[in-house]
C-alpha positions, 0 to 999 in steps of 0.5 A: 500500500502506498503512503497517502497524504491530504493537503487542505487549504482554504481553496483546495483539498488534494489527495496524493500518494508517494511512490519510492523512486530509487533513493527518492520519492515521487508524488502523484496527485490522485484527486483534488477538489475546489473548496467553496468560499467560506468553508475554510477561512484562514486555515479554520474549518468553518463548515465541518460537515460540508468539508467532511463531504468534500473529503469523502468525495475526494476519496471516492474520486481517487479510489471508487472502491473506497468506502 
């Protein structure tokens, strides 16, 4: 299983995987989703339920078999 990371900003949530390449790592963007205005403000999640739905959508887009 590949390591997974989720990057969350005020405007975008991105899911990436890391793959070992020789002595280094390579990052692959698996999916990203735009965060609507007001959901996350200055790093604070203002609408947790809506952000949770975005995260679930992101995971499903990256791996449709994920539950």
